[in-house]
Residue, then its C-alpha position, 0 to 999 in steps of 0.5 A: m318269160a316264155e312266148p304266150k301260146s294261142m288257145i285257138a288253132g289257126a289264130s295267132l298274133d305276129a308278136p305275142a310277147e311284144d303285145f303282152k308287154s302292152a297288156a293291162r291287168v284286169e283282175q287275174y287276166r291281161l288285156s291288150a288291144k289285140a288279145l285276152y291273156i289267160p294265166a296258165g301256170f308259169r306261162w300265159n295263153y291268149i285268145p286273139f280278138t279276131a277269133i272271138e265270134t261273140a262275147e257275153e256277160s254271164h253269171r255263176s252262182i256260188t253256194a256256201g254254208k252247211c246249215v244256211a245256204v248262202t248263194e252269191k252271183r258272180p260275173t263271168l265272161l263267156l266267149k264263143t270262138t272258132a274253137g268253142e266256148f270259154s268261160f272266165p270267172m270274174e270278181k267284179s262287174e266293172s272288170l267284166r264291162k271293161m273286158l267286154a268293151a275292149i273285146k267289142g272295140e268300144g274302149 
């Protein structure tokens, strides 16, 4: 596996490959005690928790159907960091709450 790369310039972990090994799977992402790992093709990028200024719950609407529009709200993790905003779509509200608790140091 290639060394995970930080998405935030100037904020990195000392041993991201070792930290990644301890990361738990939360939907398509990986969550360790120090960072959120995001898949990027055949490698992983990460955002260290130290670079996150705020983590919030948000929702996105998905509309489908041609004759009758069906709108469904899906949870989204919204992170504000030193390098800007990032939005990560989720499938389950439970997964979103788990990620928010870990980022805020509550779990």
